[in-house]
C-alpha positions in Angstrom: 17.8 74.1 108.8 14.2 73.9 109.8 12.4 76.4 112.2 11.8 74.2 114.8 15.2 72.5 115.0 16.9 72.1 118.2 20.6 72.8 119.1 22.3 71.1 122.5 24.9 73.9 123.1 27.2 72.1 125.1 27.0 68.7 123.3 29.8 68.0 120.2 29.3 64.6 118.3 32.5 62.8 117.5 32.8 60.7 114.4 35.6 58.3 114.0 36.1 57.5 109.9 38.7 55.7 107.7 38.1 55.5 103.8 34.4 54.5 104.4 32.8 57.7 102.2 29.7 55.7 101.9 29.5 54.6 105.2 30.2 58.2 106.6 27.6 59.9 104.3 24.8 57.7 105.7 26.0 58.7 109.5 26.0 62.4 108.1 22.2 62.0 106.6 21.3 60.5 110.1 22.7 63.4 111.8 21.2 65.8 109.6 17.8 64.0 110.7 18.3 64.7 114.6 15.2 66.1 116.6 18.3 67.8 118.7 21.3 68.7 117.0 25.0 68.7 118.4 26.7 71.9 118.8 29.3 70.9 116.1 30.3 67.7 114.4 33.8 66.8 114.5 35.1 63.9 111.8 37.8 62.1 113.6 40.0 60.9 110.5 42.3 58.5 111.1 44.3 59.2 107.8 41.7 58.9 104.9 42.2 60.2 101.2 40.9 62.4 98.8 37.6 60.8 98.6 36.4 61.8 102.6 37.5 65.2 102.2 35.2 65.8 99.3 32.4 64.4 100.8 32.9 66.4 103.9 33.4 69.4 101.6 30.0 68.8 100.1 28.5 68.6 103.3 30.1 71.1 104.9 28.7 73.9 102.6 24.9 73.3 104.0 25.6 71.6 107.6 23.3 73.4 109.9 26.2 73.2 112.5 29.9 73.7 112.2 30.9 70.2 110.4 35.1 69.8 111.2 37.1 67.5 109.5 39.9 66.7 112.2 42.8 64.8 109.7 45.2 63.0 111.1 47.9 61.1 109.0 47.6 57.9 107.5 50.5 55.9 109.7 48.3 52.7 110.8 45.5 52.2 112.8 46.0 55.0 115.7 42.1 55.9 116.7 43.3 56.6 120.1 45.2 59.5 118.6 42.2 60.4 116.1 39.9 60.5 118.9 42.2 62.6 121.1 43.0 65.3 118.4 39.4 65.5 117.8 38.2 66.0 121.3 40.8 68.3 122.0 39.2 70.6 118.8 36.0 70.5 120.7 34.3 73.0 122.2 31.1 70.9 124.0 31.1 70.2 127.8 29.7 66.6 126.7 31.3 64.6 124.3 29.5 61.9 121.9 31.9 59.4 120.0 30.1 57.4 117.4 32.2 54.9 114.4 31.6 56.0 110.8 30.1 52.8 110.8 26.9 54.0 113.2 24.1 55.4 111.6 22.0 57.3 114.2 18.4 57.5 114.9 16.8 60.8 115.1 16.8 61.0 119.0 20.0 59.8 119.4 21.5 63.5 120.0 18.4 64.1 122.3 18.8 60.8 124.6 22.0 61.5 125.1 21.5 64.8 126.3 18.3 63.7 128.3 20.4 60.4 130.3 23.6 62.0 131.3 24.5 62.5 134.9 27.5 64.1 136.4 29.8 61.0 137.5 28.9 58.7 135.2 30.0 57.8 131.2 27.2 56.4 129.0 27.8 53.1 127.3 24.8 52.6 124.5 24.1 49.1 122.3 23.4 49.1 118.3 21.5 46.5 116.5 23.4 45.3 113.7 23.1 45.0 109.8 23.8 42.5 107.4 26.4 42.6 104.7 23.7 42.5 101.9 21.4 44.8 103.5 24.6 47.2 104.3 25.1 47.1 100.3 21.7 48.1 99.8 22.0 51.2 102.1 25.1 52.2 100.4 23.3 52.5 96.8 20.1 53.9 98.2 21.7 55.8 101.0 18.6 55.7 103.0 19.3 56.1 106.7 16.3 55.5 108.6 15.6 52.0 110.2 13.2 50.4 112.4 12.9 47.1 114.1 11.3 45.6 111.4 14.0 46.5 108.5 15.2 43.7 106.8 18.6 41.9 107.3 18.7 43.6 111.0 20.1 41.3 113.7 19.1 42.3 117.6 15.7 44.1 116.2 14.5 45.0 119.3 17.6 47.4 119.9 16.3 49.8 117.8 12.9 49.9 119.9 12.6 53.4 122.0 11.1 53.1 125.1 12.7 55.5 127.8 11.6 53.9 130.4 13.3 51.3 130.1 16.6 52.4 131.3 15.3 52.7 134.9 14.1 48.7 134.5 16.9 46.9 132.7 20.5 47.5 134.8 22.4 46.3 131.9 26.4 44.8 131.9 28.6 46.5 134.6 32.8 46.4 134.1 34.1 46.4 130.9 31.7 43.9 129.5 30.2 44.5 126.5 31.7 47.8 126.3 31.5 49.5 122.1 33.6 52.6 121.8 31.1 52.6 118.8 28.2 53.9 120.7 29.8 55.9 123.9 29.6 59.4 125.8 31.2 61.2 128.4 31.7 64.2 129.9 34.6 66.2 128.4 36.2 66.8 132.0 36.3 63.6 132.8 38.1 62.4 129.8 40.4 65.3 130.3 41.3 64.0 134.0 42.1 61.1 132.6 44.2 62.1 129.8 41.6 61.1 127.1 42.7 57.6 125.0 46.0 55.9 125.5 48.0 56.5 122.7 50.4 53.4 123.4 47.4 51.4 122.0 47.9 50.9 118.2 45.6 49.1 116.2 42.5 47.1 116.3 41.1 46.3 120.4 41.0 47.5 123.9 40.9 51.3 123.5 37.4 51.8 124.9 37.8 49.2 127.4 41.1 50.6 128.8 39.4 54.1 129.1 36.8 52.9 131.1 39.2 51.6 133.3 40.8 54.3 134.0 37.7 56.5 134.5 36.7 53.6 136.8 39.7 54.1 138.9 38.9 58.3 138.7 35.5 57.3 140.3 33.1 57.6 137.3 30.6 55.1 137.1 28.5 53.3 134.1 25.5 54.1 132.7 23.8 51.5 130.5 21.1 53.2 128.2 18.2 50.6 127.6 15.5 51.7 125.4 17.0 54.8 124.4 19.2 56.5 121.3 19.1 53.4 119.2 21.3 53.1 116.5 22.8 50.7 113.6 26.4 48.9 112.9 26.8 48.7 109.2 28.3 45.8 107.9 32.1 45.5 107.0 34.7 42.9 107.7 36.7 42.3 110.7 40.3 44.4 110.7 43.5 42.4 109.6 45.4 40.6 112.5 42.6 41.9 115.2 43.4 38.9 117.1 47.3 39.7 117.2 46.7 43.5 118.5 43.9 42.7 120.6 46.0 40.2 122.5 49.1 43.2 122.2 46.5 45.8 123.5 45.1 43.8 126.3 48.4 43.6 128.2 48.0 47.6 128.6 44.1 47.4 129.7 45.4 44.5 132.2 48.3 46.4 133.5 45.4 49.8 133.8 43.5 47.1 136.4 46.5 45.9 138.5 48.0 49.3 138.4 45.3 51.4 139.4 46.4 53.5 136.7 44.3 56.6 136.0 45.7 58.5 133.6 47.0 57.9 129.6 50.7 57.8 129.6 50.1 59.6 126.1 47.2 61.2 125.9 45.2 64.5 125.0 46.9 66.7 126.9 49.6 67.3 124.0 47.1 68.8 122.2 45.3 71.0 124.9 
């Protein structure tokens, strides 16, 4: 580790993954390039096989901060559970969550550290990489991106101008909420009992959580011009429209009943 590398001693970075080790390697390489490192990196693994474990073990040997493999058995898409288990293992007071297809810029952790405020959670944006460009990166393992990178969709998202967050307010409510790039005070997550594990399959685990955060008085903070990152291309989850409709009913219930805590949540792991 470089001598001038700083560590945010109260920030844990959680990365979700499932059987995409090449994507995960790109993410890990981008974490190693951070100007400010988190105090730990926890891989919230929803049941990946041996190849993912082998990759994590390889990086763990020389990782500058603890690299923790938080694995649950593969019993279908259980993103809420995998995140809850990882959050329960974390030691940081502040939690950044990204998906295993989000390659982060080198100021990513530093920007979350500077932007965070008590009483708020952060929702970040991301650029998107084309299929062809993603396939190239999986070969080269180059984790560096600029607004001029070929194959980027929404390239202006990669511009870093921290002052912009004071000028552009951004979306409100659950509009444009993306669980692939969010951060929270751990105490706020515990107060709402984490992610709702009744939500299984793709969709709504992030927006349903946000509804409960709002119901507990926690507001949304957008960070336009900060923490740039890139979403690698992959096909949509199978049957995503079916599960999203089913999970949407759980979210609608949280809205209509002023639900404040998950029924099946993080408390079972604490």
